[in-house]
Kinemage of the C-alpha trace (Angstrom):
@kinemage 1
@onewidth
@group {chain A} dominant
@subgroup {mainchain}
@vectorlist {calphas} color= white
{ca met a 1} P 152.350 118.297 85.300
{ca asn a 2} L 149.275 118.034 87.558
{ca lys a 3} L 150.177 121.424 89.113
{ca phe a 4} L 150.489 123.045 85.942
{ca ile a 5} L 147.654 121.589 84.795
{ca ile a 6} L 145.075 122.601 87.730
{ca lys a 7} L 147.227 126.453 87.492
{ca asn a 8} L 145.858 126.978 83.547
{ca ile a 9} L 142.736 125.317 82.982
{ca ser a 10} L 139.987 127.796 82.387
{ca glu a 11} L 136.765 126.272 84.940
{ca asn a 12} L 134.033 125.579 83.483
{ca ser a 13} L 135.698 123.762 80.522
{ca ile a 14} L 136.123 120.665 78.704
{ca leu a 15} L 139.977 119.041 79.147
{ca phe a 16} L 141.082 115.942 76.654
{ca ile a 17} L 143.716 114.130 77.377
{ca asp a 18} L 145.579 111.860 75.696
{ca gly a 19} L 146.139 108.400 77.795
{ca pro a 20} L 143.816 105.788 80.125
{ca leu a 21} L 142.438 107.248 83.324
{ca ile a 22} L 143.148 103.957 84.690
{ca gly a 23} L 146.834 102.482 83.754
{ca lys a 24} L 149.833 100.889 85.320
{ca gln a 25} L 151.450 103.455 87.551
{ca met a 26} L 149.715 106.358 86.902
{ca asn a 27} L 146.533 105.720 88.519
{ca val a 28} L 147.436 107.876 91.963
{ca tyr a 29} L 148.132 111.484 89.780
{ca thr a 30} L 145.903 110.954 87.337
{ca leu a 31} L 142.563 109.950 89.483
{ca lys a 32} L 144.405 112.991 91.719
{ca leu a 33} L 143.778 115.325 88.737
{ca asn a 34} L 140.432 114.437 87.251
{ca glu a 35} L 139.201 115.402 91.267
{ca glu a 36} L 141.074 118.269 91.562
{ca leu a 37} L 139.853 118.972 87.943
{ca leu a 38} L 135.815 118.550 88.859
{ca lys a 39} L 136.765 120.960 92.078
{ca lys a 40} L 137.123 123.803 89.568
{ca val a 41} L 134.055 122.538 86.771
{ca val a 42} L 136.124 121.052 84.540
{ca ile a 43} L 135.133 117.624 82.482
{ca pro a 44} L 138.183 115.865 81.878
{ca ile a 45} L 137.746 113.048 78.815
{ca phe a 46} L 140.524 110.460 78.528
{ca val a 47} L 140.883 109.376 74.944
{ca val a 48} L 143.314 105.816 74.458
{ca lys a 49} L 144.419 105.199 70.582
{ca asn a 50} L 145.833 101.691 71.415
{ca ser a 51} L 144.791 99.308 73.981
{ca ser a 52} L 144.816 95.481 74.498
{ca ser a 53} L 142.067 95.716 77.013
{ca asn a 54} L 139.562 92.935 77.479
{ca leu a 55} L 137.735 94.211 79.869
{ca val a 56} L 134.419 93.583 77.821
{ca thr a 57} L 135.605 90.927 75.792
{ca asp a 58} L 135.872 89.129 79.250
{ca asn a 59} L 133.446 90.373 80.639
{ca val a 60} L 130.110 90.099 78.667
{ca gln a 61} L 129.276 86.000 77.960
{ca glu a 62} L 128.366 85.942 74.482
{ca leu a 63} L 131.854 87.587 73.255
{ca lys a 64} L 134.490 85.866 75.899
{ca gly a 65} L 136.983 83.891 73.390
{ca lys a 66} L 135.489 85.554 70.276
{ca phe a 67} L 137.934 88.605 69.979
{ca asn a 68} L 141.692 89.242 70.443
{ca ser a 69} L 140.201 92.373 72.488
{ca asp a 70} L 137.577 95.342 73.380
{ca met a 71} L 139.475 97.019 70.280
{ca his a 72} L 138.971 94.143 67.890
{ca trp a 73} L 135.365 93.347 68.891
{ca ala a 74} L 134.436 97.613 68.487
{ca his a 75} L 136.316 97.777 65.319
{ca lys a 76} L 134.199 94.371 64.302
{ca leu a 77} L 130.928 95.984 65.936
{ca leu a 78} L 130.978 99.482 64.944
{ca lys a 79} L 130.194 101.416 61.475
{ca pro a 80} L 131.938 104.345 60.553
{ca gly a 81} L 130.458 106.997 63.117
{ca gln a 82} L 129.042 104.927 65.696
{ca arg a 83} L 130.284 104.358 69.065
{ca thr a 84} L 129.790 101.438 71.546
{ca asn a 85} L 127.051 101.825 75.034
{ca phe a 86} L 128.892 102.996 77.855
{ca phe a 87} L 130.115 100.539 80.298
{ca leu a 88} L 131.235 100.681 83.961
{ca tyr a 89} L 134.499 99.091 85.309
{ca arg a 90} L 134.853 99.030 89.211
{ca asp a 91} L 138.242 97.951 90.760
{ca leu a 92} L 136.810 95.293 93.834
{ca tyr a 93} L 139.143 96.289 95.881
{ca asn a 94} L 139.352 100.064 94.915
{ca thr a 95} L 136.432 101.496 94.111
{ca asn a 96} L 137.698 104.881 93.149
{ca asn a 97} L 140.000 103.006 90.474
{ca ser a 98} L 136.237 103.101 88.372
{ca lys a 99} L 135.950 104.423 84.910
{ca val a 100} L 132.937 104.970 82.551
{ca phe a 101} L 134.364 103.809 78.861
{ca cys a 102} L 133.054 103.632 75.553
{ca tyr a 103} L 134.532 102.915 72.280
{ca ile a 104} L 133.781 105.201 69.291
{ca lys a 105} L 134.859 104.517 65.940
{ca pro a 106} L 135.199 107.598 64.270
{ca phe a 107} L 136.170 106.208 59.917
{ca gly a 108} L 136.526 102.753 59.200
{ca val a 109} L 140.072 102.544 61.329
{ca ser a 110} L 140.752 101.291 64.410
{ca pro a 111} L 138.576 102.696 67.363
{ca gln a 112} L 139.341 104.620 70.351
{ca arg a 113} L 138.151 104.063 73.862
{ca ile a 114} L 136.768 107.473 75.531
{ca glu a 115} L 136.441 107.521 79.494
{ca val a 116} L 135.743 109.436 82.332
{ca his a 117} L 135.662 108.874 86.490
{ca pro a 118} L 131.766 107.685 87.375
{ca thr a 119} L 131.811 110.751 88.992
{ca thr a 120} L 132.178 112.766 85.810
{ca tyr a 121} L 129.927 110.818 84.483
{ca tyr a 122} L 127.202 110.986 86.754
{ca arg a 123} L 127.521 114.939 87.131
{ca asn a 124} L 127.305 115.357 83.624
{ca lys a 125} L 124.708 112.667 82.797
{ca glu a 126} L 122.308 114.904 80.658
{ca phe a 127} L 125.805 116.094 78.899
{ca ile a 128} L 127.090 112.919 78.055
{ca cys a 129} L 125.281 111.501 74.430
{ca gln a 130} L 126.159 115.488 73.654
{ca met a 131} L 129.506 115.498 74.546
{ca met a 132} L 130.035 112.858 72.157
{ca asp a 133} L 129.151 113.938 69.497
{ca ile a 134} L 131.580 116.884 70.420
{ca ile a 135} L 134.126 114.362 70.666
{ca tyr a 136} L 132.654 112.768 66.388
{ca phe a 137} L 133.268 116.288 65.367
{ca leu a 138} L 136.473 116.871 66.718
{ca tyr a 139} L 137.430 113.338 64.878
{ca leu a 140} L 135.851 114.865 61.918
{ca val a 141} L 137.521 118.235 61.971
{ca his a 142} L 141.122 116.770 62.464
{ca ala a 143} L 139.683 114.040 59.249
{ca asp a 144} L 143.059 112.427 59.835
{ca leu a 145} L 141.844 109.273 58.527
{ca lys a 146} L 145.625 107.159 58.888
{ca asn a 147} L 146.185 108.761 62.998
{ca pro a 148} L 142.429 109.978 63.949
{ca gln a 149} L 141.982 111.670 66.824
{ca val a 150} L 140.073 114.617 68.544
{ca arg a 151} L 141.684 117.621 67.197
{ca pro a 152} L 142.957 119.397 70.107
{ca ile a 153} L 144.448 116.615 71.053
{ca ala a 154} L 146.482 116.428 67.485
{ca ile a 155} L 147.501 119.898 68.180
{ca ala a 156} L 148.672 119.367 71.133
{ca glu a 157} L 150.937 116.816 69.424
{ca gln a 158} L 152.129 118.744 66.936
{ca phe a 159} L 153.233 121.067 69.361
{ca ala a 160} L 155.254 119.247 71.561
{ca arg a 161} L 156.993 117.275 68.442
{ca glu a 162} L 157.857 120.969 67.372
{ca thr a 163} L 158.469 122.273 71.191
{ca lys a 164} L 161.222 119.066 71.323
{ca lys a 165} L 163.121 120.511 67.748
{ca ile a 166} L 163.597 123.906 69.674
{ca tyr a 167} L 165.006 122.453 72.663
{ca asn a 168} L 167.855 119.262 72.434
{ca val a 169} L 166.029 117.475 75.896
{ca asp a 170} L 168.602 114.556 76.203
{ca lys a 171} L 171.574 116.850 75.333
{ca ile a 172} L 170.527 119.600 78.191
{ca leu a 173} L 169.478 116.268 80.552
{ca thr a 174} L 173.488 114.831 79.589
{ca glu a 175} L 175.089 118.446 80.845
{ca ser a 176} L 172.764 118.610 83.545
{ca lys a 177} L 174.360 117.238 86.936
{ca leu a 178} L 171.084 115.213 86.961
{ca gln a 179} L 171.917 111.891 87.564
{ca pro a 180} L 169.851 109.195 84.843
{ca thr a 181} L 168.470 105.708 85.949
{ca met a 182} L 169.911 102.520 84.569
{ca asn a 183} L 167.557 102.638 81.680
{ca gln a 184} L 167.931 106.389 80.991
{ca ala a 185} L 171.971 106.121 81.200
{ca arg a 186} L 171.575 103.096 78.544
{ca gly a 187} L 169.565 105.608 76.259
{ca phe a 188} L 172.095 107.929 75.833
{ca arg a 189} L 174.831 106.022 74.477
C-alpha cells in the first residue's frame, strides 16, 4: 500500500490518513510511509477516531486517576470547535516512534486525535495552526454529527464501501489458490 500511495500522491500536498501514526504492528510501515511522503514535500496527518490511549491522563499529574482515557478527558475539557494544545510522545527505546498530537472536538460528540510525526511538525511549525483550522473546516464541511470525520477521509470510506460492493473479495479469495490463515479460514465458514 505504501508504494501505491507514494507513486500516486502529488508533491506539495496534504495527506489525511485514517488511523494512528504509531500503533500495534504498523509502526514500521507508517513511519516509513511518513518518511517517504516528507521526501515528496507531502504533509501526512493521521486522524484517530476511537482510542483508549492514556498518554495525557497518565502523564499529567493533575489528570491522573480522574479519567478513563484521553478521549474522556478531552470530551469533558473541550467545547465544540476547540482543540487541546499539542503534546509530544517519544518512545524511550526507539525515539523514531514519536508523535506530536492534539485532540479536537468538532461537534458535541467524541473528540478525535490528530497526529503528526515530530519531523513533520517541526518542518511545518509555522503552518500547524492554519492546518488545524483547515482540519476543523473539513469536519464542518462533512457535517455528520453521528460520524464526524474530515471530509477527504469520509469520501474515501464511501468509495471503499462502494468498491467492495462491486467486487466480492471473499469469493475471489476463496476461489483463488491462496492459502488462508487459520483466522481467515474460520471467517469463510
